[in-house]
BALOBA-1460 file (C-alpha; in Angstrom, 3 decimals):
// residues 311
<rec num="1" residu="m" x="6.847" y="27.011" z="-59.343"/>
<rec num="2" residu="r" x="10.625" y="25.767" z="-60.712"/>
<rec num="3" residu="l" x="11.194" y="25.655" z="-56.417"/>
<rec num="4" residu="i" x="9.473" y="22.287" z="-56.068"/>
<rec num="5" residu="p" x="10.643" y="20.303" z="-58.935"/>
<rec num="6" residu="l" x="14.082" y="21.061" z="-57.877"/>
<rec num="7" residu="t" x="13.540" y="20.338" z="-54.227"/>
<rec num="8" residu="l" x="12.353" y="16.924" z="-54.731"/>
<rec num="9" residu="l" x="15.524" y="16.597" z="-57.549"/>
<rec num="10" residu="a" x="17.594" y="17.216" z="-54.651"/>
<rec num="11" residu="i" x="15.696" y="14.753" z="-51.833"/>
<rec num="12" residu="l" x="16.008" y="12.223" z="-54.426"/>
<rec num="13" residu="l" x="19.239" y="12.519" z="-55.621"/>
<rec num="14" residu="t" x="20.152" y="13.028" z="-51.751"/>
<rec num="15" residu="s" x="18.670" y="9.568" z="-51.052"/>
<rec num="16" residu="a" x="20.714" y="7.724" z="-53.772"/>
<rec num="17" residu="a" x="23.862" y="8.978" z="-52.164"/>
<rec num="18" residu="l" x="22.968" y="7.895" z="-48.618"/>
<rec num="19" residu="p" x="23.741" y="3.920" z="-47.867"/>
<rec num="20" residu="q" x="20.656" y="2.068" z="-48.057"/>
<rec num="21" residu="d" x="20.870" y="0.828" z="-44.264"/>
<rec num="22" residu="t" x="20.440" y="4.609" z="-43.318"/>
<rec num="23" residu="l" x="16.990" y="4.461" z="-44.607"/>
<rec num="24" residu="d" x="16.036" y="1.274" z="-43.570"/>
<rec num="25" residu="i" x="13.554" y="2.259" z="-40.884"/>
<rec num="26" residu="d" x="12.122" y="-1.073" z="-40.606"/>
<rec num="27" residu="k" x="15.663" y="-2.583" z="-39.518"/>
<rec num="28" residu="i" x="16.140" y="0.162" z="-37.273"/>
<rec num="29" residu="l" x="13.697" y="-0.677" z="-34.956"/>
<rec num="30" residu="d" x="14.161" y="-4.293" z="-35.075"/>
<rec num="31" residu="e" x="17.831" y="-3.736" z="-33.889"/>
<rec num="32" residu="e" x="16.345" y="-1.507" z="-31.011"/>
<rec num="33" residu="m" x="13.949" y="-3.993" z="-30.183"/>
<rec num="34" residu="n" x="16.525" y="-7.162" z="-30.057"/>
<rec num="35" residu="q" x="18.843" y="-4.801" z="-27.599"/>
<rec num="36" residu="k" x="15.912" y="-4.880" z="-25.221"/>
<rec num="37" residu="k" x="15.251" y="-8.001" z="-25.722"/>
<rec num="38" residu="d" x="19.260" y="-8.571" z="-24.559"/>
<rec num="39" residu="k" x="18.340" y="-6.641" z="-21.087"/>
<rec num="40" residu="t" x="16.468" y="-7.031" z="-18.200"/>
<rec num="41" residu="e" x="14.092" y="-3.954" z="-17.396"/>
<rec num="42" residu="l" x="12.773" y="-3.933" z="-13.789"/>
<rec num="43" residu="v" x="9.080" y="-2.643" z="-13.701"/>
<rec num="44" residu="e" x="8.649" y="0.432" z="-12.095"/>
<rec num="45" residu="a" x="5.781" y="2.158" z="-9.604"/>
<rec num="46" residu="t" x="3.452" y="-0.384" z="-9.164"/>
<rec num="47" residu="f" x="1.733" y="1.333" z="-6.677"/>
<rec num="48" residu="k" x="2.695" y="5.194" z="-5.672"/>
<rec num="49" residu="t" x="3.376" y="4.387" z="-2.447"/>
<rec num="50" residu="s" x="4.480" y="2.112" z="0.349"/>
<rec num="51" residu="r" x="0.568" y="1.887" z="1.238"/>
<rec num="52" residu="i" x="-2.190" y="1.196" z="-0.805"/>
<rec num="53" residu="i" x="-4.634" y="2.489" z="1.994"/>
<rec num="54" residu="h" x="-4.115" y="0.976" z="5.173"/>
<rec num="55" residu="g" x="-2.152" y="-1.837" z="4.110"/>
<rec num="56" residu="h" x="1.089" y="-2.325" z="2.630"/>
<rec num="57" residu="s" x="2.020" y="-2.336" z="-0.971"/>
<rec num="58" residu="i" x="4.293" y="-4.175" z="-3.030"/>
<rec num="59" residu="e" x="6.451" y="-0.792" z="-2.968"/>
<rec num="60" residu="n" x="9.605" y="-0.252" z="-0.813"/>
<rec num="61" residu="t" x="11.331" y="2.813" z="0.267"/>
<rec num="62" residu="a" x="14.547" y="2.860" z="-1.514"/>
<rec num="63" residu="k" x="17.772" y="2.469" z="-0.252"/>
<rec num="64" residu="g" x="18.815" y="5.498" z="2.272"/>
<rec num="65" residu="i" x="15.340" y="7.231" z="2.442"/>
<rec num="66" residu="l" x="13.487" y="8.171" z="5.114"/>
<rec num="67" residu="d" x="9.692" y="8.507" z="4.272"/>
<rec num="68" residu="f" x="7.840" y="10.077" z="6.909"/>
<rec num="69" residu="k" x="3.660" y="9.325" z="7.029"/>
<rec num="70" residu="i" x="1.412" y="10.826" z="8.915"/>
<rec num="71" residu="s" x="-2.383" y="9.426" z="8.740"/>
<rec num="72" residu="h" x="-5.713" y="10.411" z="10.061"/>
<rec num="73" residu="r" x="-8.864" y="8.602" z="10.403"/>
<rec num="74" residu="f" x="-11.804" y="11.001" z="11.115"/>
<rec num="75" residu="g" x="-15.342" y="9.746" z="12.699"/>
<rec num="76" residu="t" x="-17.811" y="8.090" z="11.219"/>
<rec num="77" residu="l" x="-20.165" y="9.836" z="8.236"/>
<rec num="78" residu="n" x="-23.502" y="9.175" z="9.833"/>
<rec num="79" residu="n" x="-22.662" y="11.225" z="13.182"/>
<rec num="80" residu="g" x="-24.434" y="13.768" z="11.623"/>
<rec num="81" residu="f" x="-24.188" y="17.283" z="11.682"/>
<rec num="82" residu="y" x="-23.498" y="17.578" z="15.290"/>
<rec num="83" residu="q" x="-20.005" y="15.962" z="15.354"/>
<rec num="84" residu="l" x="-19.766" y="17.707" z="11.780"/>
<rec num="85" residu="f" x="-19.928" y="14.281" z="10.016"/>
<rec num="86" residu="g" x="-16.826" y="12.662" z="12.023"/>
<rec num="87" residu="l" x="-14.411" y="15.485" z="11.659"/>
<rec num="88" residu="d" x="-14.991" y="16.053" z="15.610"/>
<rec num="89" residu="n" x="-13.690" y="12.670" z="16.063"/>
<rec num="90" residu="a" x="-10.118" y="11.646" z="14.998"/>
<rec num="91" residu="t" x="-7.224" y="9.305" z="15.183"/>
<rec num="92" residu="m" x="-4.114" y="9.662" z="14.271"/>
<rec num="93" residu="r" x="-0.905" y="7.443" z="13.162"/>
<rec num="94" residu="m" x="2.675" y="8.981" z="12.691"/>
<rec num="95" residu="g" x="5.626" y="6.600" z="11.570"/>
<rec num="96" residu="l" x="8.752" y="6.673" z="9.653"/>
<rec num="97" residu="d" x="9.927" y="4.145" z="7.233"/>
<rec num="98" residu="y" x="13.433" y="3.888" z="6.225"/>
<rec num="99" residu="g" x="15.247" y="1.666" z="3.269"/>
<rec num="100" residu="i" x="18.383" y="-0.536" z="4.930"/>
<rec num="101" residu="t" x="18.538" y="-1.685" z="1.069"/>
<rec num="102" residu="n" x="16.811" y="-1.411" z="-2.223"/>
<rec num="103" residu="r" x="15.118" y="-4.676" z="-0.838"/>
<rec num="104" residu="l" x="14.995" y="-4.357" z="2.769"/>
<rec num="105" residu="m" x="13.124" y="-1.949" z="4.493"/>
<rec num="106" residu="i" x="11.867" y="-1.313" z="8.128"/>
<rec num="107" residu="g" x="9.476" y="1.121" z="9.973"/>
<rec num="108" residu="w" x="8.156" y="2.071" z="13.007"/>
<rec num="109" residu="g" x="5.015" y="4.115" z="14.473"/>
<rec num="110" residu="r" x="2.398" y="4.960" z="17.009"/>
<rec num="111" residu="s" x="-1.526" y="5.116" z="16.672"/>
<rec num="112" residu="t" x="-3.571" y="7.310" z="18.940"/>
<rec num="113" residu="y" x="-6.008" y="4.368" z="18.496"/>
<rec num="114" residu="q" x="-5.634" y="2.189" z="21.408"/>
<rec num="115" residu="k" x="-2.323" y="4.207" z="22.133"/>
<rec num="116" residu="q" x="-0.443" y="1.637" z="20.262"/>
<rec num="117" residu="y" x="2.817" y="1.362" z="19.015"/>
<rec num="118" residu="d" x="4.082" y="-1.085" z="16.096"/>
<rec num="119" residu="g" x="7.238" y="-1.764" z="13.940"/>
<rec num="120" residu="f" x="7.634" y="-4.189" z="11.071"/>
<rec num="121" residu="l" x="10.112" y="-5.233" z="8.232"/>
<rec num="122" residu="k" x="9.571" y="-5.576" z="4.679"/>
<rec num="123" residu="y" x="11.657" y="-7.467" z="2.252"/>
<rec num="124" residu="r" x="11.513" y="-8.191" z="-1.387"/>
<rec num="125" residu="i" x="11.870" y="-11.356" z="-2.874"/>
<rec num="126" residu="l" x="10.899" y="-11.156" z="-6.254"/>
<rec num="127" residu="r" x="10.551" y="-7.807" z="-8.735"/>
<rec num="128" residu="q" x="8.369" y="-7.561" z="-11.808"/>
<rec num="129" residu="a" x="10.649" y="-7.484" z="-14.876"/>
<rec num="130" residu="n" x="10.673" y="-7.374" z="-18.677"/>
<rec num="131" residu="g" x="13.792" y="-8.851" z="-20.929"/>
<rec num="132" residu="v" x="16.006" y="-11.939" z="-20.659"/>
<rec num="133" residu="k" x="15.740" y="-12.368" z="-17.180"/>
<rec num="134" residu="a" x="11.553" y="-12.131" z="-17.293"/>
<rec num="135" residu="m" x="9.661" y="-12.169" z="-13.841"/>
<rec num="136" residu="p" x="5.829" y="-12.011" z="-14.379"/>
<rec num="137" residu="i" x="5.169" y="-10.724" z="-11.072"/>
<rec num="138" residu="s" x="6.913" y="-8.745" z="-7.790"/>
<rec num="139" residu="l" x="6.930" y="-10.988" z="-4.419"/>
<rec num="140" residu="s" x="7.511" y="-8.981" z="-0.280"/>
<rec num="141" residu="f" x="7.215" y="-10.440" z="2.631"/>
<rec num="142" residu="m" x="6.125" y="-8.582" z="5.556"/>
<rec num="143" residu="a" x="6.296" y="-9.013" z="9.440"/>
<rec num="144" residu="a" x="4.980" y="-6.825" z="12.049"/>
<rec num="145" residu="m" x="4.741" y="-6.096" z="15.779"/>
<rec num="146" residu="f" x="2.032" y="-4.194" z="17.675"/>
<rec num="147" residu="f" x="2.161" y="-3.141" z="21.247"/>
<rec num="148" residu="a" x="-1.193" y="-1.639" z="22.179"/>
<rec num="149" residu="t" x="-0.554" y="0.153" z="25.798"/>
<rec num="150" residu="d" x="-3.943" y="1.993" z="26.340"/>
<rec num="151" residu="t" x="-4.997" y="-0.766" z="29.224"/>
<rec num="152" residu="s" x="-8.719" y="0.432" z="29.727"/>
<rec num="153" residu="s" x="-9.648" y="0.013" z="25.726"/>
<rec num="154" residu="l" x="-7.963" y="-3.673" z="25.795"/>
<rec num="155" residu="r" x="-9.966" y="-4.603" z="28.977"/>
<rec num="156" residu="n" x="-13.718" y="-3.107" z="27.033"/>
<rec num="157" residu="n" x="-12.446" y="-4.813" z="23.743"/>
<rec num="158" residu="y" x="-11.327" y="-8.189" z="25.040"/>
<rec num="159" residu="n" x="-13.780" y="-8.775" z="28.026"/>
<rec num="160" residu="i" x="-10.908" y="-8.627" z="30.544"/>
<rec num="161" residu="p" x="-11.980" y="-7.891" z="33.863"/>
<rec num="162" residu="t" x="-10.717" y="-4.906" z="36.070"/>
<rec num="163" residu="g" x="-9.482" y="-7.073" z="38.914"/>
<rec num="164" residu="v" x="-7.495" y="-9.514" z="36.008"/>
<rec num="165" residu="k" x="-3.943" y="-8.415" z="36.174"/>
<rec num="166" residu="m" x="-2.654" y="-7.981" z="32.266"/>
<rec num="167" residu="n" x="0.936" y="-8.944" z="31.585"/>
<rec num="168" residu="t" x="3.183" y="-6.970" z="29.327"/>
<rec num="169" residu="s" x="2.517" y="-10.362" z="26.299"/>
<rec num="170" residu="d" x="-1.240" y="-9.830" z="26.735"/>
<rec num="171" residu="k" x="-0.937" y="-6.548" z="24.784"/>
<rec num="172" residu="l" x="1.391" y="-8.119" z="22.150"/>
<rec num="173" residu="s" x="-0.139" y="-8.807" z="18.679"/>
<rec num="174" residu="y" x="1.887" y="-9.975" z="15.450"/>
<rec num="175" residu="a" x="1.051" y="-10.195" z="11.699"/>
<rec num="176" residu="y" x="3.108" y="-11.792" z="8.782"/>
<rec num="177" residu="q" x="1.987" y="-11.101" z="5.186"/>
<rec num="178" residu="l" x="2.931" y="-11.900" z="1.663"/>
<rec num="179" residu="i" x="2.024" y="-9.434" z="-1.239"/>
<rec num="180" residu="i" x="2.098" y="-11.042" z="-4.376"/>
<rec num="181" residu="a" x="1.737" y="-7.999" z="-7.390"/>
<rec num="182" residu="r" x="1.446" y="-7.483" z="-10.705"/>
<rec num="183" residu="k" x="1.529" y="-4.216" z="-12.850"/>
<rec num="184" residu="f" x="-0.434" y="-5.374" z="-15.709"/>
<rec num="185" residu="s" x="-0.111" y="-1.746" z="-17.553"/>
<rec num="186" residu="t" x="1.106" y="1.557" z="-16.996"/>
<rec num="187" residu="d" x="-2.545" y="2.382" z="-15.900"/>
<rec num="188" residu="f" x="-3.329" y="-0.828" z="-13.307"/>
<rec num="189" residu="s" x="-1.957" y="-2.496" z="-11.056"/>
<rec num="190" residu="m" x="-2.878" y="-5.035" z="-8.734"/>
<rec num="191" residu="q" x="-1.720" y="-7.074" z="-5.776"/>
<rec num="192" residu="i" x="-3.147" y="-10.174" z="-3.390"/>
<rec num="193" residu="m" x="-2.095" y="-10.202" z="0.319"/>
<rec num="194" residu="p" x="-2.296" y="-13.605" z="2.230"/>
<rec num="195" residu="t" x="-2.035" y="-12.186" z="6.200"/>
<rec num="196" residu="l" x="-1.956" y="-14.226" z="9.226"/>
<rec num="197" residu="v" x="-2.681" y="-12.180" z="12.351"/>
<rec num="198" residu="h" x="-1.744" y="-13.439" z="15.939"/>
<rec num="199" residu="s" x="-3.345" y="-11.981" z="18.752"/>
<rec num="200" residu="n" x="-1.880" y="-13.143" z="22.607"/>
<rec num="201" residu="v" x="-5.281" y="-11.984" z="23.865"/>
<rec num="202" residu="v" x="-9.242" y="-12.804" z="22.151"/>
<rec num="203" residu="p" x="-12.453" y="-11.656" z="23.368"/>
<rec num="204" residu="y" x="-13.703" y="-14.961" z="23.776"/>
<rec num="205" residu="s" x="-12.370" y="-18.114" z="24.527"/>
<rec num="206" residu="t" x="-14.336" y="-19.722" z="21.266"/>
<rec num="207" residu="d" x="-12.449" y="-17.007" z="19.582"/>
<rec num="208" residu="p" x="-9.041" y="-18.423" z="17.758"/>
<rec num="209" residu="n" x="-5.648" y="-16.733" z="18.458"/>
<rec num="210" residu="d" x="-4.651" y="-16.956" z="14.713"/>
<rec num="211" residu="l" x="-6.919" y="-14.983" z="12.023"/>
<rec num="212" residu="f" x="-6.424" y="-15.848" z="8.235"/>
<rec num="213" residu="s" x="-7.082" y="-13.503" z="5.908"/>
<rec num="214" residu="i" x="-7.104" y="-12.463" z="2.288"/>
<rec num="215" residu="g" x="-6.380" y="-8.939" z="0.922"/>
<rec num="216" residu="i" x="-6.694" y="-7.892" z="-2.447"/>
<rec num="217" residu="g" x="-5.566" y="-4.276" z="-3.777"/>
<rec num="218" residu="g" x="-6.045" y="-1.984" z="-6.838"/>
<rec num="219" residu="r" x="-4.602" y="1.014" z="-8.745"/>
<rec num="220" residu="l" x="-6.046" y="2.690" z="-11.679"/>
<rec num="221" residu="k" x="-3.950" y="5.786" z="-13.096"/>
<rec num="222" residu="l" x="-6.336" y="8.628" z="-14.236"/>
<rec num="223" residu="t" x="-3.887" y="11.186" z="-15.069"/>
<rec num="224" residu="k" x="-0.534" y="11.615" z="-14.599"/>
<rec num="225" residu="r" x="-0.424" y="12.654" z="-10.998"/>
<rec num="226" residu="v" x="-4.031" y="10.914" z="-10.036"/>
<rec num="227" residu="s" x="-5.106" y="7.196" z="-9.448"/>
<rec num="228" residu="i" x="-7.834" y="6.175" z="-7.630"/>
<rec num="229" residu="n" x="-7.206" y="2.915" z="-5.367"/>
<rec num="230" residu="a" x="-8.865" y="0.159" z="-3.461"/>
<rec num="231" residu="e" x="-8.693" y="-2.453" z="-1.095"/>
<rec num="232" residu="y" x="-10.283" y="-5.390" z="0.771"/>
<rec num="233" residu="y" x="-9.654" y="-7.935" z="3.214"/>
<rec num="234" residu="y" x="-11.509" y="-10.840" z="3.588"/>
<rec num="235" residu="n" x="-11.648" y="-13.121" z="6.694"/>
<rec num="236" residu="i" x="-11.867" y="-16.799" z="5.900"/>
<rec num="237" residu="p" x="-14.890" y="-18.019" z="7.266"/>
<rec num="238" residu="g" x="-14.827" y="-19.861" z="10.515"/>
<rec num="239" residu="r" x="-11.666" y="-18.501" z="11.370"/>
<rec num="240" residu="k" x="-12.876" y="-15.013" z="12.250"/>
<rec num="241" residu="l" x="-13.529" y="-12.958" z="15.381"/>
<rec num="242" residu="e" x="-17.125" y="-12.601" z="15.502"/>
<rec num="243" residu="k" x="-17.610" y="-9.641" z="18.172"/>
<rec num="244" residu="m" x="-15.520" y="-7.463" z="20.058"/>
<rec num="245" residu="a" x="-17.002" y="-5.284" z="22.807"/>
<rec num="246" residu="g" x="-20.292" y="-6.717" z="22.000"/>
<rec num="247" residu="e" x="-20.378" y="-5.149" z="18.458"/>
<rec num="248" residu="e" x="-20.566" y="-7.118" z="15.439"/>
<rec num="249" residu="l" x="-16.921" y="-7.242" z="13.413"/>
<rec num="250" residu="h" x="-17.038" y="-6.707" z="9.268"/>
<rec num="251" residu="n" x="-14.261" y="-7.002" z="6.968"/>
<rec num="252" residu="p" x="-12.678" y="-3.542" z="5.924"/>
<rec num="253" residu="l" x="-13.182" y="-2.009" z="2.838"/>
<rec num="254" residu="s" x="-11.792" y="0.879" z="1.534"/>
<rec num="255" residu="f" x="-11.766" y="3.256" z="-1.563"/>
<rec num="256" residu="g" x="-9.376" y="6.444" z="-2.175"/>
<rec num="257" residu="f" x="-7.470" y="8.682" z="-4.719"/>
<rec num="258" residu="d" x="-3.656" y="9.319" z="-4.800"/>
<rec num="259" residu="i" x="-2.255" y="12.796" z="-5.558"/>
<rec num="260" residu="e" x="1.414" y="13.651" z="-6.206"/>
<rec num="261" residu="t" x="2.472" y="16.772" z="-6.141"/>
<rec num="262" residu="g" x="5.967" y="17.001" z="-6.120"/>
<rec num="263" residu="g" x="7.667" y="15.036" z="-2.695"/>
<rec num="264" residu="h" x="4.282" y="14.597" z="-1.410"/>
<rec num="265" residu="v" x="1.971" y="12.068" z="-2.209"/>
<rec num="266" residu="f" x="-1.632" y="12.789" z="-0.874"/>
<rec num="267" residu="q" x="-4.115" y="9.606" z="-0.174"/>
<rec num="268" residu="l" x="-8.051" y="10.677" z="0.238"/>
<rec num="269" residu="h" x="-9.921" y="7.548" z="0.947"/>
<rec num="270" residu="f" x="-13.177" y="6.299" z="2.841"/>
<rec num="271" residu="t" x="-12.951" y="3.439" z="4.873"/>
<rec num="272" residu="n" x="-14.953" y="1.231" z="7.297"/>
<rec num="273" residu="s" x="-12.100" y="1.176" z="9.519"/>
<rec num="274" residu="r" x="-10.761" y="3.295" z="12.239"/>
<rec num="275" residu="g" x="-7.314" y="1.331" z="12.850"/>
<rec num="276" residu="m" x="-4.469" y="1.833" z="10.332"/>
<rec num="277" residu="t" x="-2.537" y="-1.570" z="11.359"/>
<rec num="278" residu="e" x="-3.034" y="-4.917" z="10.309"/>
<rec num="279" residu="r" x="-3.888" y="-5.726" z="13.907"/>
<rec num="280" residu="q" x="-6.620" y="-3.503" z="13.878"/>
<rec num="281" residu="f" x="-8.231" y="-3.088" z="10.508"/>
<rec num="282" residu="i" x="-7.925" y="-6.469" z="10.099"/>
<rec num="283" residu="t" x="-9.714" y="-7.962" z="13.296"/>
<rec num="284" residu="e" x="-11.441" y="-4.721" z="14.624"/>
<rec num="285" residu="t" x="-13.644" y="-3.291" z="12.291"/>
<rec num="286" residu="p" x="-16.819" y="-2.971" z="13.823"/>
<rec num="287" residu="g" x="-17.926" y="-0.408" z="10.874"/>
<rec num="288" residu="s" x="-20.368" y="-1.288" z="8.518"/>
<rec num="289" residu="w" x="-20.975" y="0.594" z="4.827"/>
<rec num="290" residu="g" x="-24.376" y="-0.814" z="4.515"/>
<rec num="291" residu="k" x="-25.071" y="1.400" z="8.089"/>
<rec num="292" residu="g" x="-23.052" y="4.386" z="6.628"/>
<rec num="293" residu="d" x="-20.107" y="3.785" z="9.774"/>
<rec num="294" residu="i" x="-17.856" y="5.315" z="6.600"/>
<rec num="295" residu="h" x="-14.624" y="7.271" z="7.931"/>
<rec num="296" residu="f" x="-13.025" y="9.650" z="5.897"/>
<rec num="297" residu="g" x="-9.233" y="9.705" z="6.107"/>
<rec num="298" residu="f" x="-6.320" y="10.727" z="4.346"/>
<rec num="299" residu="n" x="-2.433" y="9.699" z="4.515"/>
<rec num="300" residu="v" x="0.430" y="12.308" z="3.638"/>
<rec num="301" residu="s" x="4.253" y="10.992" z="2.786"/>
<rec num="302" residu="r" x="7.054" y="13.189" z="2.419"/>
<rec num="303" residu="v" x="10.530" y="11.649" z="1.931"/>
<rec num="304" residu="f" x="14.199" y="12.243" z="2.942"/>
<rec num="305" residu="q" x="17.310" y="11.643" z="1.436"/>
<rec num="306" residu="i" x="19.515" y="10.214" z="4.501"/>
<rec num="307" residu="g" x="23.352" y="10.450" z="3.444"/>
<rec num="308" residu="k" x="24.573" y="11.283" z="0.607"/>
<rec num="309" residu="r" x="23.719" y="10.641" z="-2.868"/>
<rec num="310" residu="k" x="25.609" y="8.595" z="-5.091"/>
<rec num="311" residu="s" x="26.968" y="9.951" z="-8.326"/>
């Protein structure tokens, strides 16, 4: 029983022998906080990959990294058991994204839907940061070009008679987008995407060639490796395409999950859009959630290091 008093006496003697600053925990914490304030800390991982579901996220592929993406969209669930709830009818996009610098990335892809080729560049203008040079938001600019080669599909969608010759320029479309994002906490991020889509050909003479849309996307982290994502694009009233190939068009709405497994990121989602590029999912979405026109789909991302790693 004498051990306890002796132990307490030893602790007191040791404490008295140590300098007061060594035991001043509050002072140590204050010094650490001041050191952090003297630095600029960039905010990391606003989103898990460079896509939310269909559209771009604020994230860039890092310098020297090649990101290979495979995207699938199956048919609508309301097709029933005969088409196995859409699994018999699928479209796919394969793409390569590459980081030229940590701010600039480029990409290329090919979709089976309308046999379309697409290319884009995305440049990060601002990056959210804390500390001395604090920045409340991240800001990027994205520009893309689309070339649809399925002439029969284009004629059907855009009411072009068989006898009318289609020029190469008729198959081209473009998209320009600002991405404004903020990571509010370790678990929640959100971004807004003002977007302009220009089509050289439109279904009706009353349709505008330029379509303005406002996108909004968010990510809520559920576990260390799983998050739930949502994405919606609202076409500005009076400036949208009303119909395509006789079908009424709708705004694209999508929900999904991100699952990270080592070097892979799996994205599973449900959406009313079959297309996987801005021209397709913003201006050409005939599906309606209310009618069960819901596509199950997924994105798979695998990154590779190109060139030597820096020490």
